[in-house]
N, C-alpha and C positions, 0 to 999 in steps of 0.2 A: 719799318721805321724805328721808333725807339726801342720796341719789343725785343729786336735782336740783340741790341746792345746790352741790355740788361737781363735778359731771357725771362721777361715778365709779360704775360698776355692776359687779356680780358677773358673771362669764361662765362659766356652768354647762357651757356646751357644750364650751369648751376646759379646764376646770377639773378638778382631780383630786379635792379635798375638798368645797370649798364654793363655789369660783370666785373667791374673793378675789384670790388671786395671779394668776389669769389676768385679771381685770378690771383690776388694777393695771398689768400688763404692757401690756394694750391701751391704756391711757390714756397711759402713758409711752413707747409705742412700742418696747417691747424684747420680747425673746422671754420666754414664761412660766418657763421653767426657770431663767432668772437670777434672777427675783423670788423663786421657790420657794427657790433657794440661799441668798438673803439672809434670807428668812423662817426657814429653818432655822438659819442662823447666828445670827439674832436669838433663837431659841427656845433655842440653847445657852448664849449668853452673857448673856441677859437673858430666861429662860424665863417669869416670870409675867407681865411687861409685854408680851411679844410674843403671849402666849396670849390675855391680856384683850383686846388689840386686835384680834387676828384674830377673835374670838368676836364683839366688837363690830361689827366690819365686816361680819361674816357676818349678824348680826341685823339692822343698820341699813341695809345697801345693797340696793337693789332688784335684781332680776334684769334683765339686759340683754336688751331684745327681739331675736329673731333678724331679721337683715336679709334680706328676700326676694330670693333669687337674687343676692346679691351676689357679684362677683367678688372673690377674696382679693386684698387690697392688698399683702401681703408675699410675696415669692418662695417662701419656705420654705413657707408655708402652701398655696401652690400646687403645691410639689414633694413632698418627702419626706413631709409630715404627711398628705398626700392619698392616698399610696401609690402614686405614680407611680415609674417608674424614672428614673434620671438622663436618659436618652434622651429619654424621653417629656416630662419637665420642661423639657428644653433645646429639644425641638421646638416645644412649646407657647410657650416664651418667645420663641423666633424668630418664629413666626407673629404673635405680638403686636406685636413689634417691626416687622415688615413692614407690619401694619396702621397701626402709628403713624407710620412713615416714609412711607406713602402719604397720609396726611392732611396731614403736614407739607409734603409735597411739593405738594399741592393748594393749601394755604394761601400758599405762596411763588409759586405760579403765579398766583394771584389778586392777591396783593399787588403784584407786578410787572407786572401787566397794564395795558393802555391804559384800559380800563373803571374800574378801580379809581381809576387817577389822574384820570380825568374825572368820576367820582362825588365824589372828595374835592375837587375844585376847585368843583363844583356847591355842595357843603356849605359850603365856605369862603365862597362868595358870599353864601348864605343867613345865615351868622353876621354877615357885614358890615352888614347891614340896619339 
């Protein structure tokens, strides 16, 4: 429906009521509680308009399809939201950074190698034809 036009979906998995605020938060890249606070503020100051917009979004937006085995992109969803202790979340983050650091070291080693320079020179010769 309207979801494909504006690339906005309801996120029932992280939502409290209909998943509208969680979907907006996911699209905006902010925490869902912040969008919920803004929605409640809008409900207090412009109750009818906010209520109509929320219900319209609830009815018009499609549910977001769950990503298969996706690793959480945001550190908070990998930490306290998943029920990990601070130490476990820190250990998980450290291991992830170690893996990334290893990959960067491998790339640096490749880029600074003689083989890379030789391949680049051969590619330059091919382009000059």
